[in-house]
N, C-alpha and C positions, 0 to 999 in steps of 0.2 A: 526534495526535488528528485531529479533523475540521476543524480550522482555523476554528472559529466566530468568532475575532477577526480573520480575514484580510480581511474586508470584501468588496468586489466582485471582488477577485482570486481568491477561492475558496481552497481548501486548498493552500497553497504547498508544505508538506513532503510531503503525500500525493502530489501531482502529481510532485514531484521523485523520490520513491522509486519511483513507477510507471515513470518514464522510465529510471531506473538499472537496475531489475530487468529491463526489456525488453532491455537491452544487456549483461547479465551472463551469461556462458556457462553456468555450472553451474545456472542457474535454468531449470527446465523449465516451471513454471507458477506463478501466484500469483493469489490472490483475496481479497476482504474476508472477515474471519472471521465465524463465526456470532455472533449476539448474545450468547450465553452465554460466548463466548471473547473478547469485546471489541468485537464489531460492526464497523461500517465504519471505526472508528478503529484497527483492527488488521488485519494482513495475514497470511494463511497462505502459505508459500512452499514449493514442492516443488523440492528440489535433486537434481541428478544425483549418483548414488552412486559 
């Protein structure tokens, strides 16, 4: 999710997932999902086929 209980550190899991996706070879792109698909608490990932 958005890490609402993370306090001043911000969203710990979302930040970690962002860093991991940037370093993962088959990941071509990723972005926060549309509101109807989960909003900023969800991520769309484009993988190399």
